[in-house]
TIDRENVEX-953858 format. One line per 5 residues: number of its first residue (from 1); their letters; for each residue x, y, z of N, C-alpha, C. Coordinates in Angstrom, 3 decimals. Layout:
NUM = A = X Y Z X Y Z X Y Z  ...
//
This chain:
1 = MNKLT = 95.287 88.242 142.773 95.864 87.809 141.468 95.115 86.599 140.818  94.640 85.661 141.677 93.875 84.475 141.131 92.639 84.823 140.340  91.876 85.903 140.941 90.685 86.404 140.300 91.074 87.135 138.949  92.091 87.805 138.872 92.590 88.419 137.681 92.999 87.406 136.559  93.622 86.380 136.995 93.997 85.193 136.022 92.694 84.615 135.503
6 = VLILS = 91.747 84.308 136.389 90.521 83.637 135.911 89.750 84.631 134.963  89.682 85.986 135.309 89.056 86.923 134.380 89.711 87.039 133.081  91.013 86.957 132.961 91.693 87.225 131.636 91.499 85.902 130.970  91.561 84.681 131.528 91.353 83.480 130.800 89.910 83.228 130.367  89.034 83.894 131.023 87.546 83.846 130.696 87.353 84.711 129.454
11 = CLSVA = 88.005 85.797 129.465 87.921 86.753 128.322 88.454 86.087 127.012  89.598 85.574 127.202 90.329 84.886 126.027 89.340 83.733 125.529  88.769 82.959 126.440 88.042 81.864 125.939 86.851 82.314 125.189  86.191 83.413 125.713 85.019 83.945 125.021 85.417 84.503 123.631  86.490 85.212 123.608 87.010 85.618 122.253 87.239 84.576 121.205
16 = CTKGY = 87.813 83.440 121.785 88.223 82.426 120.859 86.952 81.693 120.364  86.054 81.435 121.271 84.823 80.699 120.913 83.841 81.427 120.020  83.732 82.829 120.197 82.940 83.686 119.486 83.423 83.940 118.032  84.577 83.890 117.763 85.267 84.027 116.475 85.236 85.641 116.137  86.071 85.890 115.206 86.273 87.191 114.726 85.712 87.293 113.364
21 = DPDYY = 84.651 88.067 113.146 84.090 88.277 111.867 83.626 89.688 111.588  84.689 90.532 111.252 84.483 91.982 111.167 83.788 92.248 109.785  83.252 93.469 109.801 82.605 93.875 108.469 83.748 94.751 107.771  83.847 94.449 106.478 84.964 95.023 105.675 84.184 96.052 104.690  84.823 97.040 104.352 84.228 98.017 103.317 85.262 98.126 102.084
26 = FNELQ = 84.575 98.569 101.028 85.407 98.812 99.776 85.072 100.105 99.308  85.979 100.827 98.564 85.750 102.174 98.001 86.220 102.294 96.625  86.807 101.130 95.972 87.264 101.282 94.686 87.191 99.858 94.075  87.076 99.894 92.753 86.857 98.622 91.985 87.763 98.961 90.747  88.850 97.942 90.398 89.520 98.155 89.286 89.643 96.833 88.466
31 = VVNLS = 89.550 96.964 87.067 89.816 95.918 86.281 91.076 96.310 85.456  92.075 95.360 85.537 93.450 95.571 84.896 93.530 94.683 83.744  93.675 95.203 82.631 93.853 94.457 81.359 95.251 94.135 81.029  95.636 92.950 81.441 97.044 92.323 81.096 96.930 91.303 80.055  95.872 91.363 79.244 95.693 90.322 78.147 96.516 90.508 76.952
36 = GTTIE = 97.229 91.635 76.845 98.073 91.820 75.597 97.272 92.456 74.436  96.009 92.640 74.582 95.215 93.246 73.509 94.086 94.084 74.118  93.434 94.868 73.411 92.292 95.691 73.833 91.178 94.821 74.119  90.536 94.987 75.119 89.222 94.229 75.491 88.103 95.228 75.401  86.851 94.772 75.225 85.748 95.600 74.996 84.559 95.196 76.104
41 = NVSAS = 83.526 96.168 76.213 82.382 96.004 76.932 82.690 95.378 78.256  83.619 95.972 79.039 84.058 95.553 80.337 83.051 95.916 81.376  82.490 95.027 82.173 81.525 95.343 83.175 81.976 94.525 84.425  81.991 95.186 85.598 82.325 94.587 86.824 81.342 95.000 87.919  80.877 94.217 88.773 80.040 94.531 89.853 80.200 93.674 91.064
46 = VAGTA = 79.967 94.223 92.165 80.120 93.543 93.543 78.688 93.062 93.839  78.521 91.765 93.789 77.115 91.191 93.985 76.637 91.595 95.395  75.374 91.991 95.409 74.716 92.395 96.738 74.790 93.883 96.908  75.438 94.658 95.868 75.482 96.109 96.064 75.067 96.560 94.709  74.779 97.917 94.573 74.465 98.508 93.466 75.606 99.049 92.683
51 = KKISC = 76.918 98.861 93.230 78.100 99.425 92.536 78.478 98.592 91.411  78.645 99.227 90.279 78.982 98.564 89.073 79.909 99.592 88.269  80.900 99.085 87.493 81.694 99.863 86.655 81.477 99.251 85.279  81.802 100.129 84.205 81.696 99.575 82.951 82.564 100.556 82.056  83.315 99.950 81.047 84.080 100.722 80.129 83.883 100.116 78.755
56 = EKVAK = 83.777 100.912 77.843 83.545 100.457 76.445 84.777 99.688 75.871  85.947 100.294 76.048 87.146 99.732 75.639 88.371 100.102 76.662  89.066 98.861 76.850 90.166 98.972 77.792 91.490 98.551 76.993  92.445 99.386 76.681 93.517 99.095 75.951 94.433 98.193 76.806  95.346 97.406 76.145 96.264 96.559 76.794 97.045 97.351 77.858
61 = NDICH = 97.185 96.775 79.048 97.967 97.393 80.181 97.290 98.630 80.727  96.061 98.716 80.468 95.256 99.824 81.020 94.236 99.395 82.033  93.621 100.330 82.708 92.722 100.155 83.841 91.327 100.717 83.626  90.334 99.915 83.895 88.958 100.409 84.008 88.667 100.449 85.552  88.402 101.652 86.062 88.202 101.698 87.457 87.209 102.871 87.849
66 = DYFGK = 86.797 102.833 89.160 85.970 103.916 89.786 86.261 103.842 91.152  86.345 105.139 91.732 86.557 105.336 93.149 85.280 106.011 93.668  84.801 105.591 94.760 83.499 106.036 95.181 83.418 105.989 96.749  82.451 106.432 97.331 82.341 106.378 98.905 82.323 104.964 99.447  82.687 104.881 100.654 82.806 103.636 101.344 81.528 102.881 101.347
71 = RMLPQ = 81.579 101.493 100.951 80.323 100.623 100.920 80.636 99.293 101.634  79.661 98.730 102.207 79.830 97.410 102.779 80.270 96.386 101.844  81.121 95.522 102.027 81.545 94.401 101.228 80.918 93.202 101.502  79.861 92.798 100.677 79.234 91.527 101.058 80.037 90.349 100.688  79.625 89.174 101.075 80.393 87.964 100.799 79.859 87.158 99.660
76 = QGIEL = 79.252 87.793 98.719 78.541 87.132 97.554 79.377 86.953 96.264  80.405 87.693 96.150 81.172 87.564 94.860 81.199 88.829 94.120  82.192 88.779 93.117 82.370 89.835 92.272 82.222 89.355 90.817  81.349 89.980 90.005 81.085 89.504 88.645 81.790 90.396 87.648  82.381 89.769 86.676 83.073 90.413 85.714 82.773 89.855 84.270
81 = SWIHG = 82.618 90.602 83.378 82.340 90.208 81.925 82.938 91.158 80.950  83.488 90.606 79.892 84.096 91.407 78.745 84.251 90.587 77.510  84.514 91.299 76.499 84.791 90.632 75.204 86.195 90.626 74.991  86.856 89.510 74.927 88.291 89.232 74.776 88.781 89.662 73.463  90.089 89.833 73.285 90.613 90.332 71.996 90.301 89.396 70.790
86 = DGGQK = 90.011 88.082 71.146 89.596 87.137 69.965 88.112 87.214 69.616  87.437 88.136 70.312 86.062 88.262 69.952 85.107 87.508 70.818  85.583 86.694 71.784 84.795 85.789 72.532 84.245 86.542 73.781  83.081 86.329 74.087 82.492 86.907 75.363 82.845 86.062 76.561  83.351 86.712 77.536 83.882 86.049 78.736 83.157 86.546 79.944
91 = SEVKS = 83.073 85.758 80.958 82.346 86.156 82.234 82.746 85.091 83.280  83.082 85.822 84.552 83.479 85.112 85.595 82.940 85.760 86.847  82.752 84.864 87.858 82.479 85.339 89.246 83.393 84.828 90.127  84.092 85.791 90.810 85.156 85.553 91.848 84.812 85.849 93.289  85.374 85.142 94.220 85.087 85.469 95.629 86.420 85.295 96.332
96 = PRIPA = 87.265 86.309 96.157 88.608 86.382 96.811 88.406 86.439 98.334  89.517 85.784 99.004 89.440 85.951 100.524 90.151 87.213 100.843  89.642 87.791 102.016 90.317 88.919 102.628 91.420 88.460 103.443  92.542 88.771 103.215 93.782 88.363 104.263 93.541 88.768 105.661  93.816 88.026 106.550 93.623 88.192 107.930 94.281 89.458 108.471
101 = FFSPA = 95.420 89.916 107.915 96.172 91.098 108.351 95.491 92.397 107.943  94.507 92.383 107.029 93.878 93.642 106.603 93.016 94.214 107.781  92.931 95.419 107.923 92.165 96.070 109.002 90.877 96.494 108.427  89.779 96.159 109.243 88.431 96.633 108.877 88.163 98.061 108.857  89.158 98.756 109.668 89.069 100.182 109.801 89.358 101.077 108.421
106 = FPLRV = 90.063 100.373 107.518 90.462 100.971 106.238 89.699 100.348 105.023  89.078 101.017 104.078 88.515 100.374 102.965 89.440 99.634 102.035  88.805 98.659 101.392 89.626 97.795 100.401 89.417 98.293 98.914  90.381 97.994 98.170 90.280 98.084 96.774 90.097 96.786 96.126  89.072 96.501 95.355 88.843 95.275 94.670 89.565 95.326 93.480
111 = MLEIN = 90.404 94.314 93.208 91.323 94.158 92.006 90.877 92.894 91.287  90.757 93.126 89.910 90.526 92.009 88.970 91.427 92.159 87.794  92.283 91.261 87.681 93.376 91.243 86.473 92.902 90.219 85.519  92.873 90.552 84.278 92.701 89.711 83.093 93.976 89.451 82.587  94.396 88.200 82.364 95.575 87.851 81.866 95.468 87.381 80.342
116 = EAGSV = 96.654 86.995 79.699 96.500 86.672 78.291 95.592 85.555 77.847  95.600 84.549 78.825 94.753 83.379 78.623 93.276 83.687 78.660  92.958 84.884 79.261 91.525 85.303 79.508 91.083 84.831 80.846  91.931 84.412 81.799 91.559 84.043 83.040 91.727 85.270 83.999  91.029 85.160 85.098 90.878 86.390 85.995 91.517 86.051 87.392
121 = KAYFE = 92.397 86.891 87.880 92.862 86.928 89.177 92.183 87.985 90.001  91.512 87.641 91.053 90.912 88.566 91.948 91.524 88.671 93.314  91.650 89.746 93.810 92.186 90.022 95.100 91.887 91.360 95.692  92.281 91.616 96.898 92.076 92.932 97.492 93.441 93.636 97.850  93.389 94.840 97.845 94.556 95.758 98.203 94.017 96.739 99.208
126 = QEEPG = 94.781 97.193 100.180 94.457 98.126 101.121 95.629 99.100 101.400  95.235 100.339 101.446 96.193 101.312 101.986 95.809 102.072 103.210  96.704 102.415 104.020 96.268 103.292 105.196 96.255 104.675 104.832  95.301 105.454 105.178 95.314 106.910 105.051 96.682 107.561 105.275  97.052 108.464 104.438 98.246 109.168 104.588 99.491 108.342 104.090
131 = DRGTL = 99.271 107.137 103.686 100.365 106.302 103.306 100.044 105.821 101.874  99.724 106.724 100.950 99.256 106.562 99.573 100.238 105.729 98.792  101.483 105.566 99.136 102.371 104.875 98.243 102.620 103.407 98.553  102.235 102.949 99.855 102.370 101.594 100.328 101.143 100.757 100.111  101.161 99.727 99.429 100.018 98.850 99.271 100.193 97.612 100.260
136 = YF = 99.222 97.079 100.860 99.241 95.937 101.731 98.485 94.885 101.015  99.110 93.828 100.574 98.435 92.601 99.949 99.101 91.394 100.257
//
């Protein structure tokens, strides 16, 4: 019993000191226009990958998106640029954190929401296969 206790405590201490740094994947990129007006020349890309989406025009409350095969999610940020309804060119780079409760086994959806002031909210969503109606965020 004593050897078992030492073994369990050793494994726990190694797990705690090594840290948990899983690889996450993504398979969808969405830009949601909540600005209240049509935006133009929307372009979004995940830095460190060749994955990029672009839409000439995105009407208010509409989405510019692409669904693709699973790709490794680097830690370098997400770049977004567009022409706001007032004609001004906007550009932002976001690096949202991945919530600890997300599973690396299921790919993420990269979400970028443009609000009325022209600022961007970036976050991730995840759904488990077979559970297409439930989002975890």
